[in-house]
C-alpha positions in Angstrom: 18.3 -10.5 9.2 15.2 -9.1 10.4 12.7 -7.9 7.6 10.3 -4.9 7.9 7.5 -4.6 5.2 6.4 -1.1 4.3 3.0 -1.7 2.9 1.9 1.0 0.2 -0.8 1.1 -2.2 -2.8 3.5 -4.4 -4.4 4.9 -1.4 -2.3 3.9 1.4 0.8 6.0 1.9 1.9 8.6 4.3 5.1 10.4 5.1 4.7 9.3 8.8 4.6 5.6 7.7 7.6 6.0 5.5 9.7 7.9 8.2 8.7 5.3 10.8 9.7 2.2 8.5 13.1 3.8 7.7 13.7 4.8 11.3 12.8 1.2 12.7 14.8 -0.5 9.9 17.8 1.6 10.6 17.8 1.0 14.3 17.2 -2.7 14.1 19.5 -3.1 11.2 16.7 -4.7 9.2 16.0 -5.1 5.5 13.3 -2.8 4.4 10.9 -4.5 1.9 8.6 -1.9 0.2 5.4 -3.5 -1.1 3.3 -1.3 -3.6 -0.1 -2.7 -4.4 -1.8 -1.5 -7.3 -5.3 -2.1 -6.4 -7.2 -2.6 -9.8 -10.6 -2.4 -8.0 -9.8 1.3 -7.4 -9.9 2.2 -11.2 -13.4 0.7 -11.5 -14.6 2.5 -8.4 -13.4 5.8 -9.8 -15.0 5.3 -13.1 -18.3 4.0 -11.7 -18.3 7.1 -9.4 -17.6 9.5 -12.4 -20.3 7.8 -14.4 -23.0 8.1 -11.6 -22.1 11.8 -11.1 -22.5 12.4 -14.7 -18.9 13.2 -15.6 -18.8 10.3 -18.0 -21.6 9.3 -20.3 -22.2 5.6 -20.6 -19.7 3.0 -19.6 -16.1 3.9 -19.2 -13.6 2.4 -21.7 -10.7 0.0 -20.9 -8.4 2.7 -22.0 -9.7 4.9 -19.3 -9.2 2.2 -16.7 -5.6 1.5 -18.0 -4.8 5.2 -17.9 -5.9 5.4 -14.3 -4.0 2.4 -13.2 -0.9 3.5 -15.1 -1.0 6.9 -13.5 -1.3 5.3 -10.0 1.7 2.9 -10.9 3.8 5.8 -12.1 3.1 7.8 -8.9 3.9 4.6 -6.8 7.3 4.1 -8.6 8.3 7.7 -7.9 7.4 7.4 -4.2 9.4 4.2 -4.0 12.5 5.7 -5.7 12.5 8.5 -3.2 12.2 6.0 -0.3 15.0 3.9 -1.7 17.2 6.9 -1.9 16.5 7.7 1.7 17.4 4.1 2.6 20.7 4.3 0.8 21.6 7.6 2.4 21.2 5.8 5.8 22.7 2.4 4.8 19.5 0.6 5.1 19.1 -2.5 2.9 16.0 -1.9 0.8 14.2 -3.7 -1.9 10.9 -2.8 -3.8 8.1 -5.3 -4.7 5.4 -4.3 -7.0 2.2 -6.2 -7.3 -1.4 -5.7 -8.4 -4.7 -7.0 -7.2 -6.8 -6.9 -4.1 -5.1 -5.2 -1.2 -5.4 -7.9 1.5 -5.1 -10.9 -0.8 -1.8 -9.7 -2.3 -0.4 -8.4 1.0 -0.9 -11.7 2.5 0.8 -13.6 -0.2 3.9 -11.3 -0.1 4.1 -11.3 3.8 4.2 -15.2 3.7 6.8 -15.4 0.8 9.1 -12.7 2.4 8.5 -14.1 6.0 8.6 -10.5 7.3 8.8 -9.7 11.0 7.1 -6.4 11.2 4.4 -4.7 8.8 4.0 -1.0 8.7 0.9 0.1 7.0 -1.1 3.4 6.9 -4.9 3.3 8.0 -7.1 6.1 6.1 -9.4 8.2 8.3 -12.8 6.9 8.2 -15.8 6.9 10.4 -16.6 3.8 12.7 -19.9 3.4 10.8 -18.0 3.2 7.4 -15.6 0.5 9.0 -18.6 -1.4 10.3 -20.5 -1.3 7.0 -17.7 -1.8 4.5 -15.1 -3.5 6.7 -11.5 -2.7 7.2 -8.7 -4.2 5.1 -6.3 -3.1 7.7 -8.2 -5.0 10.4 -8.5 -8.1 8.1 -4.7 -7.9 7.5 -4.0 -7.6 11.3 -6.2 -10.8 12.0 -4.5 -12.8 9.2 -0.9 -11.7 8.8 0.6 -13.9 11.6 3.3 -11.3 12.6 3.4 -7.9 14.3 1.6 -5.0 12.4 2.2 -1.3 13.2 -0.7 0.8 12.1 0.0 4.4 11.3 -3.2 6.4 11.3 -3.4 9.3 8.9 
C-alpha cells in the first residue's frame, strides 16, 4: 500500500495541506501517516525574543520552556485528532506519529523508517532574502528526502 506523509510541526500546518493530503490519500487508496514534530528550538527562540524585547526580565525558566512546548503539543494533538476524524469519515487508513527535535533531522528519520512515497509539507511565507540568509528547512528536506515532495505554500 502506498504511504503519504503529512508533515506538520509547531509552525507548519495549513488547511490546504491537510485537505490535499486527505484528497490524495483517498484517491490513491494510500495510508496517511501524520507526522507532528514538536520543534524544541522554537520554545527557546520565543523566550529569547521575549527577553530581548523586555517582556521577560533575566533568563527564562525551564518551566516557561516546558509550558510553551506543552501548549504546542496540545494544539498539535487536537489538530491530528481532527485530521484522523476526517480520514475515518472517508475510509482512509490513517496513523499519527509524534516526535520532537529539529524539524529536518526528525523528518528524515521518519521518512526513512516509514518508507513513504509522497511527503506533503507546508512552506511558510518568507522573503527570498530570509531564505538565503537563514536557509530553508523545506529546501533541505526536498534535497535529502529521497522521495517526491509536494510543497504547499501558505
